N, C-alpha and C positions, 0 to 999 in steps of 0.2 A: 718565178717565185710561187709558192703555194699560198693561196688565199687563206686568210684565217676563217675559222668557222663563224658563220652569222650568229649574232648574239640571240640567245633564246627569247621569244617574245614574252613580255610580262602578261599578256592576255592569255589566260589558259584556253587551250583548244578543247573540242568536245571530248576527246579521249581522256584528257586530264580531268575533265569534269564528271567522268562516268556516263557520259552520253554515248549510247551504242547504236541508236537508230540512225540509218544513212541520211536521213532528212534533218538531222540536228543541225548541221552548219547552215542550211538554208534558213531553217526556223530562227536561228540565233540572228542571222543578217535581218530577217523579216522584222524582228523586235528591235532592231538597232542595238543589240547588245554585243558588239564586237570590239569596241574601243576600250582604251584604259580606264575610262570613266565608268565602265561596267564591271570591273574586276570584282567589286565587293558583291555586286548582284549575282554574278556567275557562280562565285564560291558558295553563296547562299543556295542558289538553286541546285548545286551539286549535292547538298546535304538533304534534299527531298528524298523521301523513301523510294520514289521512282521519278527520278530527274527527267527521263525521256517524256513520261505521262505529263508531269507539271508543265514541261515546255510546250508540248503539243496543246494542252489545254489553254496555256497563256496566248498562244498564236490564235486559237479560236475565240478567246476573249477579246483580243485586240480587234479582230474582225467585227465582233458584235458591238464593241464600243465605238468603233468609227473615230470621230474626231475626239471622243472622250479618252482615248488611249493615252494621250499626252499627260492628263492628270494622274492617271494610275501610274505611268511610267516615273513621273516626277516623284510621286509619294513613295514608290517602291525604293527609290534612291536614297531617301531621306528618313524613312520610317521603318526601323528595324522590326518593331513589333508587327507591322503589316506584312513585312516580308516573311517573317516566321510563321504567321497565321495563314497567309495565302499560299506560300510554297509548301508548307507542311500540310494544308489541306489538299491542294492539287496533286501532290505527290502520292498522298495515301488514300485517296478516294475518287475514283472515277466517276461515282455516283454525285457527289458534291461538285465535282468539276462540271458535269452536265447541268446541274441545277444553276450554277453560277453563270454559265454560258447562256442559259435561257433567260436570265435577268442580269446582264453585266453590270448594271448600276449597282448591284448589291455589294460590290467590293468595298463600297464606302462604309459599310457596316462593320468591316474588319480594320478600319484605319483608326489612327489616333489611340486615345486611352480607353480601350475597350473594357467594360465591366459587364459581367454576366447579369442578366435580369433577375430580380427577386421573383418569388412565386407570384406575388401580387401583379408585378409588371407584366410577366408572361400571361397571366390570366387576363389582364385588361387588353393586351394585344390580341389574344385569341378571340375574346368576346367582341371586340371592335371589328375583327375581319368579318364578322356576320351581323354586324350592327345590332348586337343584343343589348337589352336593357332589363333590369330587374322585373320579374313578373309581379304585376299588381293583382291584388285580390287573393293571392295564394295564402296558404297557411303561414302564420308569422314565423319567421326563422327558417322558411322552407329553402332559403338560399337558391332560388331558381331564377333563371334568366329566360327571356323569350326573344329569339332571334328574328330579325326582320328580313334576313336573307335566308332562303330555304332551298331545297332541291338540289340539283347538280351544281348550281352556282355557289351554294354554300360549301359543298364538298370541295370544289376547286379553291375557294378562298380559304378554307381551313387547311387544306394540304399545303398551299404555298406559305401560309403564315407559320405553320408548324415547322416545315422544312427550313424556313429562313432562320428561325431561332435555334433549331437543331444544328444547322451549319455554323452558327456563331459559337456554339459550344464546342463543336468538334474542332474549329480553327483554333480556339483558345487551348484545347486539349493537346493539339499537334504541333503548337508553335515552338515548344522547347526542343523538337527534333531538328529544327532548323537554325534557330537562333537562341541566344541566351536569355530566354524568356522564362518566367515562373512555371514550374511543373504543377499542373493541377493535380492534387491528391485524388486517389480513387474515390474516396467517400464523397468529395465534392462533386465529381462527375456523376455519381450515382444519384445523389440528391437532386442535382439539377435536372437530370433526366426524368426523375420521378416527379418533381415539381412541374415540369413541362408537360408530362403525361396527365397530371391532374388538371392543368390549365386547358389542355386540348379536350379532355372529356367534359370539362365544364361547359366549354363552347358547344360541343357535340350534343350535350344534353339541352342546351338552349334551342338548338335546331330541332330536336326531337320534341320538345314541348310545343314548339310553334307547329309542327307538322301534326301532331296528335290533338292538340287542342287549339285549333286555329281561331276560334271565336271567343270561348269562355276561359276564364282563368283556370289554371291546372287545379283539379280537385283533390289531388293526392299528395301526401308526403313521400317522398322517394329518396332514400339514402343509398349512395354507391359506396361499397366497402372495398377498398384496395386490398388485394392479398398477394402473396408470393413476393417477388423482388420489388415490385412497385410498392407494396404495403410496407416493405422495410426500408423503402427509399434507397434501394441499391439496384436500380434498374439498368438494363443494358441499352446500347444504342438501338439495337433491333430486337425487340422481345415481345412475346404475348404479354398483354396486361391482364391479369386475372382479377375478376371482379365478382362481388356478390351483391345482390339487390335486396333491400328491406323497404317495404312500403306499408303505409297505413292509409286507407285499406289496400289490400293486395288484389285489386280488381283488374278488369280487362284494360282499363285505362293505364294503370301502372305498368302492366305487362307490355303494352304497346309502346309506351314511352322508353322502357328499358330496352326492348328489342330494336327500337329505332336508333337509340343512342349507340348500341352495339354496331348496328349496320353502318352508321355514319362514321364512328370511330375506326372501325375495321377498314372502311373505304379510304378514308382520308389520312390515317396515321399509322396504326399498327393493329395486329389482331387483338380484338377485345374478347376475352374468353371468360365464360361464366361456368365452366366445368367443376369448379371447386364448390358449387352450391350443393345443398343437401340433395341426395340421391343422384348427383352428377347431371349428366346431360338428359337423363330420364325424368329428372325433377322439374317442378314448377319453376319458371325463371325468377319469378318475384314471390316472396312470402312476407307475411307480417313478422313482427318481432317475436310474438308469442309462438307462432308456428316454428320459427327458427329454434327457439329455446326447447320447445318439445322434441323436435327432431334430435338435437344434440343430446338431451337427456335420455332418449330411449334407444335411439338406432345408430348414432354416429360410430364410426370406426376410428381406431387410434390415429391413422393417417390424417383424418379430418381435423382432429385436434392439434395435431402437429401443424397442419396448415394454418389454423387459427393464431398461431403464435404471431404471425406477421399481419394480422388484419388491422387495418387503419381506416377511419372515416376518410373518404376521398373528396367526393362532391356531393351536390344536393344537400338534403337536410342533415347537417352535420350534427345536430343535436340528437336526431334519430339514430345516426350512425354511432354516436358515443354510447347511447343506450344499448345498442347491439353489442358493442365491444365489452362494456361493463357487465351485461348479462351473461355473456359466454365465457369470459376471461377465467372466472373461478373453475370452470369445468376443464380448461386447458391445463390448469395446474394440478389437477388431481387425475389426469389422464394416466400417469405413471403407475397409479394404484390399481388400474384395471387388470382383471385375471389374465387377459390375452395380450397385455401391452408388449411384453418381450418378444413372443414369437411373431406377432404382427410387424413389430419394428424390424426384426431381423429378416423376416420374409420380404418386407417392402425394399430393403436394401439389396438384397439378392436379386429381386425382380428387376431393379433398375440396372444392376450390373449386366444381367442376361440380355437386357434390351439392346446393348451394344454389340455389334458383330465383333468376333474375336479379332479380325484383322484391323479393326478401328480403335481397339481398347488402349492402345498406347498413344493414339493421336486424339482422342476425345478429351477436351478440356473440361467439359461439363460432367460426363457420366463414366468416364474410363477410370482406370486404377490410378490412384494418386490425383484424383480430379477435384473439381470445385464441389461436386456433390459429397465427396468424402469429408471435406471440411464442413460443409453445412449441415449434413446428417449428423456428424459428431457433435457439433456445437448445439444443435437442436435437441438432441437426445439428452445431453447434460443440462440444458435449460429445463426440459421437461422433468428430469429426475429431481433436481434440486430447487426448482422454482416455487414448488409448493411451500417450502419453508423459507424462502429467501426472495423478497421482492425486488431485490437489486438486480435480479436476473430477468425481470419483466421488461426486456428491450427487444427490439425487432430486427436490427441489422446484424449480421454475421459479426462484423469487426466489433461493434458495441457489446455484443454478447461475449465475445472472446475476452474483451477487456474486463467486463464484469466477472466472468468466471475466474480470470487470474486474480482480480482484486480481492475476491471473496475466498480465494485459496482452493477452488475446485480444480483448477489447472495451474500447472507451473508457469511462473511469469516468462522464463525463457521460451518455453514450449509455445505459449500463447503468442509471443512476439514473432517466433519463427513461422507459426502456422499463419498468422496474420500477413506476413510478408509474402509467403508463398501464395496465399489466397489473393492478394492484390496483384502479383505478378500474373497469375493465370487469368484474372479478370481483364488485366491490361492487354493480354494477348487476344483474349475473346473480343474485347472492343475493337482492336485493330483489324481483326478478321472481318467483323461485321461492317466496319466503316468502308471497307474497299469498294463494296457494291451495294451497300445497305441492304444486306440479305442477313437472314438469321442463320448463323452458322456457329458451331463450336468445335469444329474439326480442323486440326492442324493439317497443312499441306503434306503430301507424302515425302518421304526422305529422298525420293527420286526427283521430286520437282524442286531442284536448287533455286531455281529463279523466284518461285513463290516464297521460299523460306527466306531468301536473301531480302526480298522486299519487306517481309514481316520483321525481320531483324532490325532493318532500318527505321520502319514505322514504330516500332517498340523502343526506339532510341538505344539499341545495342551498339556499343563501340568497340573497336578492336582493343585488346588488352595487352598487346605486346608479344603474345605467343599465338593467339588466335584472332583471326578476322571477325567481323561482326556476326557472320553466319555461324562460325565456330562458337562464339560467346553464347548466341541464342540457343544452340543445341545443347551446350553445356548446361544452361540455366534451366532449360526444359527438363532435362534428366534430373538435375540437382533438386529442383522444386518438387517434382512428382515423387522422387524417392523420399524427400523430406516429409511430404504429406503423408505418404504410406507409413513411414516410420513413426511419425507424431500421431497418427491415427490411433496406434496401440497406445503409445505413452499417455495420450490425452485422458483415456479412461482409467488406466491402471497405475501410472506413476504416482498421482495423488494418493491413491489407496495404499500403495507401499510406503510413501512418505509418512502416512498415519501409523504404520506399525514398525517401520525401521528407519531410523535417522539417517537417510542417505546424504540428505543436504541439510546441514543445521539451520540454514537460512530459509529453507523452504516452508511455505505454509502448510498446515496439516488439515485434512478433513476431520471433522468431528466423528465420533463413533456412528451417530445416527446418520450423518451424511455418507459415511462409507458404506454403511448397510444399505441405504437407499441406492446407491450406485452399483452395488454388487447385485442387488435385486433386479435393477434395470438391465443388467448385463447377462441376465439368464440364470442366476443362482437362486434356487428356491429355498435354500437355507443360508442365507447371507451371513448370519452371525457365525455359523460354523466355518464358512468360507474365510471370513476375516480371522478367526482363529488359526486356520491353516496358514494364512499368509504370515501371521505373527510368528508362528513356531518356525516357518521356513527361513525367516529373516532375522531370527533372534540372535542376540549376541554380537560381539564385535569381531567374529571371526571372518576370515577371508571367504569361506563358503557362504556365509550369510550375505556378504557384500555381493558376491557373484550372483546369488539367488535373486537379490533385489534388482539387479540389472537385468537378469534373465526373465523374471516373471511378466513384466508388461507384455512381451511378446508371447510368451507361454500362455498367459491368461487369455489373449486374443485369440489364439489358436483353440483353447479350450471353449471359448464362447461360441465357436461354430460347430461344436459337437452336441450330440443328443442330451448328454447329461453332464454338464460342466461341474456340478457338485461332486459327483462320484469321481470325475477325473481328477479334480483338485486334490481330493482325499488320497487317491491312488498315487499321484505325484508326490505327495508328502511321504507317504509310506515307502515308496520307492527311494526317495532322497534319503530318508532315514536309514534304509538298508544299505544304501551306496555311501554311506558317510565317510567310509575310509578309502573310497575309490575315486582318486583325484581325476581320472580320465572322463568320469561321467559328466560333470558340469562343464568341463572343457569341450567335450564333444557337443554338447547342446549349445553352447556359446559359439563354437566355430562352424558347426553345420546346421544351418537354418532348416535344411530339409529333414534332418534327424529330429529337431525339436518339433516341427509340425507334425511329422508322422507319429512321434511318440504321443503327443497330446491328442491326436485323432484317435489312436488306439485306446488310450486311457479314458477318454471321454465317451467312448462308443460301447465299451465292453466290460462286463463284470467277470468275464471268463479269464481275461488275459492278465490283468494286473498281478494277481497272486503268482502266476507263472513266472512273469518277469522278475518279481521280487526274489524268486528262488533261482532264477536263471537270468541274472542281469546282463551277461554278455550278450544276449540277443539284442540289446539295444544298440550295440555296435553294428549290428547287421542292417540297422535302419538307414544307413549311409549308402551311398551309391559307389560302385566300382567303375572302372573305364567300360566294362562290358554290360553294365546295367545294375539293377537293384541287388544288393547283396543277399537280401532275403530269399532270393531265388537261386542262389549259386549252389546249394545243396542238391544233389541228386538223390532219389529214393534208395537206389542200390548202395550208394556210398554211406548213406545214413544207417541203413540196415547192417552194413558191415561194421560201421563203428560201434553200434550198440553191442553187437555180439563180441567184438574184441575187447571193449571196456568191461563187459560182464565176465569174459574169460579170465581176466586178471585176478579174479577172487575165487578161492576155494570154497568159502562159506556161501551157501546158497542166498542167505538173507543179504549178505554184502554184495553178492553178484547182482541180485535183483534190484538192490538199492542203486547200483551204478547204472543198470539199465533204465530205472525209473528217472534218474537224473538226466539222462540223455533224452528220454521221452519227454520230459518236462521242457527241455531246452527246444526239442522239435515241435512240440505243440505250440509253444510260444511263438516260434518263427512261422509256422504255417498259419495259425490264427492271425498274427500281425499282417502277413502278406495278403490274407483273405480280406480282412478289414480294409486294407488300403487299396483293394481292387487289383491286386497283382497276380492273383490266382483265380482261374475259373473253377466251376464246380467239379468236373472230373478230375482236375489237378489236385484239388483239395481232398477229394475222396481217396484218390490213389495214394497221396502222401500219408494220410491218416492210416489207411490200411497197411501200408508197408511198415509204419512205425510199430502198429500193434503186433504185426507178425514177427517182427525182429524181437520185441520184448518178450513174447511168448516163446520164441525159439530160445533166446538166452536163458529164460527161466527153466525151460525143460532141459536144456543142456547142463545147467549148473546143478539141478536136482539129481540128474542121472549120474553126472560125475561124483557128486557128494555120496551117492548110494554106493557107487563102485568102490570108492575109496573106504567107505565104512565096511562093506562087505569083504573087501580085499580080493575080489574077483569081478570078471566082467558082468554086465547086466545080464539077467537071465532071458531077456526078450528084447527085440527091437520095438521101438515106440515111434509113432507118428501122430501128427494132429492135423486133422482135416478141418479147414475152415468152412463154415456154413453161413447162409444168409448173406448180410452185407460184407462180412469179412471174406467169405469165399468169393464174392463178386468183385471184391476190390473196391467197394463203394461205401466204406464206413463214413458216418458223420461223427460230429464231436460228441454226441450223446449216445452213441451206439455201443451196446455190448458186444463181446465176442462170442458168437455161436460156433461151437466146435464139436467134433466127434473125436474120441480118443480111440486109437487102434494099436494093437500090440501083435506080436508073433513071437512064440517061444523060440529060443535059439535050438539048434540041434542038440538033442539029448536031454533037454530040460523038460520036466513035467509042466503040462499046460497049467495045472492048478497054481503051481509055484509062481509061473510067469505072469498069470493074470493077477494074482494077489500082489506081486511086486508092482505091477503096472498100475494097479489101483492106488497103491501107496503113493506112487510118483504123481499120479493125476491129482489126488487130493493135496499133496504137498504144493504142486504148481498152482492150483486153484487158491489155497489158503494164503500162500505168500503173496500172490499177485492181488488177491482181494483184500489183504490186510488194510485196516483203517488208515487213511492218509488225507492230507489236505489237497493232494493232487486230484485231477479228474479221475474217477474210479477206473479199475481194471477188473471188471467183472467177466469171468469166463462162464458161459452158459452152455450147459450140455443137455438142454431140454428138447433138442431135436434128434436125440439118439433113439434107436429102436425101443418101442414100448414107452417112449416119453420118460418122464420123470420116475416111473416105477421100474424102468429097466436099469441093467448094470451100467456104470459109468464108462467102463473099459470092456471092450470086446476083442477077441482075436479076429484076424481077417476071415478065417473060416466061419466063424459065428455070424459075423456080419453078412457073409455070402448066404449062408443057410437061412438066415432071417428074411433077407430081402427077396429070396427065391420063393419062400412059402407064405410070409405073413405081412409083406409090405402093404400099407394102406395107401390110398391115394394121396393124402397129405404128405407121406413120407417120400413117396416117389417124387412128388413136387419139390420138396425140400432139397432132395439130392441134385436138383438141376443147379444148384449153386455151390456144390461141394468142390473144394479145391485144396490141394495140399498146401499147408502154410508153415509147418514146423516139424521138427524131428526127421526121422529116417526118410530120405527122399525116395529110395527104391520102394519101401513098403507103402508110402503115400501114392506112388504112380500105380502100383498094382491094385490098391484099393480103388483108384479112380477107374481103372480099366474094368475092374470087377463089377462096379455099379453101373457102367454104360449100358448093359443090357437091361437093367432095371429102369433107369431114368430116360433111356431112348429105345423103348420097346419096339420090337419088330412090328410094323403095321401101325404104330401109334397107339396111344392109350385107348382103352375101350370106351364106348359111349357111357357105359354104367360109371366108369371112373370120372368122365366128364361131368356127368350129373352130381356125383358126389362132391367134386371140386366146387361145382357152382353152389351146391348146398352149404358147403363149409363156409364159402365166401359170403353167402347170404347171412349166415349165423354170425361170422365175424363182423359184418356190418351193422347188425342189429344189437349184438351183445357187447362187443369190444369197445365200442365208442364210449369214453367216459361220460358219466352223467353230467348234464349241463354243457357239454361240448357242442359247438357249432359245426354240423357236418359240412358246411360250405367252406370252412376255413380251417379244418383239421388237416395238417399237412400229411399225416400218415394214413388215417382211416376215413378221411373226408371224401366228398365227391370229387373225382379226378385227381385224388392224391396218390401218394406212393403205392399203396396197396393196390389201388385199381390198375395202376399201370403195370406193376410187376406181376400180378396175377394174370393179366391179359397176356403179357409177353410169355410167361410160363406155360400157359394153356397152349399157345401156338407152338411152343418148343415140344411139349408133350405130344402133340398131334403130328408134327412134321419133322423133328429132329432125326428120326430113324432114316429119313430119305435125303435130309439136306444137312451135310456135315458142318456147313458154317454156323449152324444153330447150336452145336456143341460149344457153348460159350457161357460162362457164369455172370458175365457183366450185362446188365440190363441195356445200357446204351449201345454196346457192341452188338448185342443180339437184335436190337431194334434195326441197326444198320443191315445186318444179315437178313432180317425179315423183309426190309425194303428191297434189298438186292435180289431176293428170291421172289419178288413180287407177290408175297403172301398178303400184303397190305399195300395200299396206294402210297405214293410219297407223301401226300397230303396228310394222310392218317398217321403215318410214321412220324412226320414232323410235329403233329399235334401232341402225339404221346411223348415225344422226346422233350418238347418245350415245357409240357406239364411236369415231366419227372425232374428236369432240371430246375424248374421254378420252384416246385415243392421242397426239393432237397436244399436249395439255396435258402429259402425261408426257414426251414427246420434247423439248418446250421446257424443261420443268423440269430434265431431265438435263443439257442445255447450261448452264443457269443454274447448276446445282450444281457440275458438273465443270469448266465453262469451256471445253469443247471439244465438238465434235459427237459424239453417240453415239446409238444407237437401242436399246440393250439395257438393260432395266430389271434391276437386281440383285435376288436373292431375298431379301436381308436386309442389315442393316448400316446404317452411318451415311448412306451416299448415298441408300438407300431412304427413311429417316427424313426426310432433308432434301427429297427430291422429294415425300414425302407432305405435309410441312409447307407447302411452297410451293404445292402443289396444293390446299391448304385443308382437310387432314384432320387436322392436328396432329401433333406429334412422337411422341405416344403411339400413334397409330393407323396406323403403317406397314403392319402386317399387314392391317388393315382396308382400307387403301388398295389394297394388292396384291390382296386378295380381290375388292375392287369391280372392279378392272381385269380380273381374269380372268373374273369374271361377265359383265361387259359385253361384252367381246370374244368370249366363248364364244356368247353369244346372237346377236351380229352374224354370227359365223361360220356359224351354222346358217342365217341368211337368205342369206349369200353363197353357201353350197352349193346352196341351193334355187334362187336366181335366177340366179346366174352360171353354175352348173353345168348348166343346161339346163331 
């Protein structure tokens, strides 16, 4: 017969309890928890965050108790509250396990009906630990105590008493993870921790008074002001406690007492930090009230007023502390009116984000994306903005402030509730991480450390939900809350604004017009009344578009807030939306593609050049999306663009319509190129090449259409071939946004045609091309400049090839020879263009190089240009074209080297400045270092010059010394809006070094 299987034991084994350490069976036997009478105990133990750690610590505790173990064992079997508190504590904190093992009898404080001490009770226990009594003979109301126990003995007593009380709070906080005990609300935990910190520093101050004034009564009034989380009574388990000291008088005795209190507190409890005092760590540790007031009136920065939001009299002379808060509080609520309030607040937030290494940003609970600081920063900013007019916002804790903001209609009620829930969840995780080893940390374990994450899930009371285990639930909650914080961060500022101008939710509270204007001003809008008008217009009416705009705008406005000019960006968006009123795809694209919305707002808030182009070429907005191969803005190739312009133009017989078609595609391309440039997708050579290619294509299409129309009108072929030679930046393929097209017009009579007739016809064609391209338009101008032709502006506009050859052979001046270095065929008859280039090679690359007389003439002309061409009032250090180390310096230096050596070095036969510099380096005519300095300066100056056009919307060469334009240029140039000064310093440094090379090489 087969024996029936043995019945499964009712006593769970280590595996069923989640115990994985091989020592677990032995440890359970050691405790005597192996029988059926221990089943309830065992299942409670299994619910500890780390059951193995809790079991191991219990064995150590048994050894420490000796004969006292029976009492604890008996209590655990009957007292569920004790079980919850003890197992919860030991499974979540190895540090408190060690503390309890060091004093095993402490377990009794966790038994029975445990109530958390009041602030007064905690203070009495801390003072009793050093036998402190009220200071006699001190200033009435000074609230000072004198300790009888001092020195290392006092520190040890304070540390032990503080840790005992902290353990009691932690045990009560963790009990619900094991047993069905009440969950301590986050605010209760924060207040208890803050009250305990107050009590601890009260006792530390008593020891300091005894140490500094051992004989006589303390002669000073000293108030300790709590700042930061302690000031707001939302302290962490392990955190710095920020303080500020006020004393009357602020003499050496007050400073010594304050310093001694900080030393004792930092040794016994937590880091006591006074860095938020006036002038920070460089400032005096202790100041009088009058000195504090003077500092904040004259010198304090915005962040210092933001810090004062949480100031609270803590210990010492509480009356003096109240006077401090009352004196400074009015300044806090007018801080948002300061001229530099918005940029300082924005810069401070960005600096905080940049402090976090990129690899930790998703794991940082305090400073990362969707973090605690996001919530706190947003709430404090709204308090500062609206608190001047509404005293209900004069509260200190984050949750209380959110509640007040919602109650007064500055934040949606649902948004406030959701943000508060996410904030409390993130703070819960922060507390659990800190309790593990009583170390200050805000960083989640890495995704690879599954064991640590599983422990955190259990310590945070995550429970399986049927589809995911506790770890899965934790990971999902972390992602959900971080996403919710990021999403609400935008809505918090902008949704109430939109409720004020569009009835999205009929039950929602609305900001008053004054409150809406204040809020917009604090978000960076310099004309908030106008901005409010734009929002009203965008969301007006009951149409579907208005409702979609109201849903989109919170996110769009947040994106605009990070741009150099939110006001101009919002106006441009309104104009673009009006122009796209009949295009359903526009709002749908912004709604469905977050990257498109962000890129569009970045462009609109950064540039005065692009918005008008986008309004006329709205399809470019579609290119702001990404394709599988990368950004769609970069998909067009210059040769394809040129071909497309020529093809579109050729569809029309009328030159005006033909050029209009070419203009339309040019407009589209300028919008595409400029957008890609602003978004950092194109480098300087790429921008210049693309702009040059577009210009050449438009010129080619205009010439072709005019010649075709002329032939049709004449009824016979054109009497001459015609070609266009690009000069200057067009010839070098290095056009910028503000560049004209320098050209030479060349013709050659056809066989049997009189030269006079051919040249007359060619002049008519050239004039027609120039007038049609230069016709008034709202587009960026298409000026065709023939000023570099032989004899300058007094010479004929069009010459035959033979005429050019004769002129250059006999009359070419030094500046004309130099100009020919950049001559390149760009439009018209290719064969004629090529023959022209071959013809001028003997002039621009003369055998043996240019004469010394020509070199002296070029230097003379350059000196004259430097002294006469620089506009009056321009700063030669920051003029991108004619300034020191600017474009002219670099280009003239490169061209002088070409004139001297190109006859011998064929690689110098190049019209591009950058490519010629490469050839100069390869031929070792300059050192690699010199070449790099010149290249860096040319790229830096060209980038700055292009950015100036993008920002201002018109050609300009002068960098401003400060202000919004410089900030915008710096941001487009890739330096960020906070680094305008660094960008300018970089520009000056690069051009200064290049100027040294220019003086050495060009100057002889």
